[in-house]
C-alpha positions in Angstrom: -47.1 112.6 -50.9 -49.6 112.4 -48.0 -48.5 113.9 -44.7 -49.2 110.6 -42.9 -46.3 109.2 -44.9 -44.0 112.2 -44.6 -44.4 113.4 -41.0 -42.5 112.4 -37.9 -44.9 110.2 -36.0 -43.2 110.3 -32.5 -44.1 113.9 -31.7 -43.1 115.1 -28.3 -45.8 116.9 -26.4 -46.4 118.7 -23.1 -49.3 120.5 -21.5 -49.7 124.3 -21.3 -49.0 124.2 -17.5 -45.6 122.6 -18.0 -42.8 125.0 -17.0 -40.2 126.1 -19.5 -37.6 124.3 -17.4 -39.6 121.0 -17.7 -40.0 121.7 -21.4 -36.2 122.2 -21.9 -35.4 119.0 -20.0 -37.9 117.1 -22.1 -36.4 118.5 -25.3 -32.9 117.5 -24.1 -34.0 114.0 -23.2 -35.9 113.4 -26.4 -33.4 115.2 -28.6 -35.9 117.6 -30.2 -36.0 121.3 -30.8 -39.7 121.8 -30.5 -42.7 120.6 -28.4 -46.4 120.5 -29.4 -48.4 121.9 -26.5 -51.6 119.8 -26.2 -54.7 120.0 -24.0 -54.0 116.4 -22.6 -50.4 115.4 -22.7 -51.1 112.0 -21.2 -53.1 111.0 -24.4 -52.9 112.1 -28.0 -54.2 115.5 -27.2 -55.5 118.4 -29.3 -52.7 120.8 -30.3 -52.9 124.2 -28.7 -49.6 125.6 -29.8 -45.9 125.0 -30.5 -42.8 125.9 -28.4 -39.3 125.8 -29.8 -35.9 125.9 -28.2 -35.4 129.3 -29.8 -38.6 130.6 -28.1 -37.1 129.5 -24.8 -33.8 131.3 -25.4 -35.2 134.5 -26.9 -38.4 135.0 -25.0 -37.5 133.5 -21.6 -33.8 133.6 -21.1 -33.4 136.8 -23.2 -36.0 138.6 -21.1 -34.6 137.4 -17.8 -37.7 135.3 -16.9 -37.4 132.4 -14.5 -37.8 129.1 -16.6 -38.9 127.3 -13.4 -41.9 129.6 -13.1 -42.7 130.5 -16.7 -45.2 128.1 -18.3 -45.1 127.0 -21.9 -48.7 128.1 -22.2 -47.6 131.7 -21.8 -44.9 131.2 -24.4 -46.4 129.0 -27.1 -47.2 130.3 -30.5 -50.9 130.7 -31.1 -53.1 130.3 -33.0 -51.6 126.9 -33.8 -51.4 126.2 -37.5 -52.1 122.5 -38.1 -52.3 120.0 -41.0 -54.4 117.0 -41.5 -52.7 113.7 -42.0 -54.7 113.2 -45.2 -53.3 116.4 -46.8 -50.7 116.4 -49.5 -47.2 117.9 -48.9 -47.8 120.5 -51.5 -50.8 121.9 -49.6 -48.7 122.1 -46.5 -45.8 123.8 -48.2 -48.2 126.5 -49.5 -49.7 127.0 -45.9 -46.2 127.2 -44.4 -45.1 129.7 -47.0 -48.3 131.9 -46.6 -48.1 131.9 -42.8 -44.3 131.9 -42.4 -44.2 128.8 -40.1 -41.5 126.1 -40.2 -43.4 123.3 -38.4 -47.0 122.1 -38.1 -48.6 119.6 -35.9 -50.3 116.9 -37.9 -53.7 115.8 -36.7 -56.0 112.9 -37.4 -59.7 113.1 -38.0 -60.7 113.8 -34.4 -58.1 116.6 -34.1 -55.7 114.6 -32.0 -52.0 115.1 -32.7 -50.4 112.2 -34.6 -47.2 113.8 -35.8 -45.3 116.9 -36.8 -44.1 118.0 -40.2 -41.1 120.4 -40.3 -39.4 122.4 -43.0 -36.4 120.0 -42.5 -38.6 117.0 -43.1 -39.9 118.5 -46.4 -36.4 119.5 -47.5 -35.1 116.0 -46.9 -38.0 114.6 -48.9 -37.4 116.8 -51.9 -33.7 116.5 -51.8 -34.1 112.7 -52.0 -36.5 113.1 -54.9 -34.1 115.5 -56.7 -31.2 112.9 -56.2 -33.4 110.2 -57.7 -34.1 112.5 -60.7 -30.4 113.2 -61.1 -29.8 109.4 -61.0 -32.3 108.9 -63.8 -30.6 111.6 -65.9 -27.2 110.1 -65.4 -28.3 106.6 -66.2 -30.0 107.9 -69.3 -26.8 109.6 -70.5 -24.8 106.4 -69.9 -27.4 104.3 -71.7 -27.3 106.7 -74.7 -23.5 106.6 -74.8 -23.5 102.8 -74.8 -26.1 102.5 -77.5 -24.2 104.9 -79.9 -20.8 103.3 -79.8 
């Protein structure tokens, strides 16, 4: 399946100069656990990094830093690992595995962010496929039982 069909399109973004406090408020209001840090948050910007709620807890709060003064640019994970919307999910899974990342910004041809794909998104996709396969198997068994009576 292509990423453009599997990713979450309404990705939440912020700029590198946003404070961690602003980022946490944005995460709370948008009900997300990560933000894509982009060069131009007012438009579909180019991804620079990713910041997660865990990054905020472990790196900022855990180190006694002031979230109102600490910027996400100083916290974001770099270099950012991205995926093209035209890539297949199997390619992305291989990249995630090789690099040990759980989420990737998805970009269009010009490099602007158009979505995000997460480990959870991929798991949901494959669990749904596995359930469909189980349904086929069960239906096949029922059909076989009916035809052999």
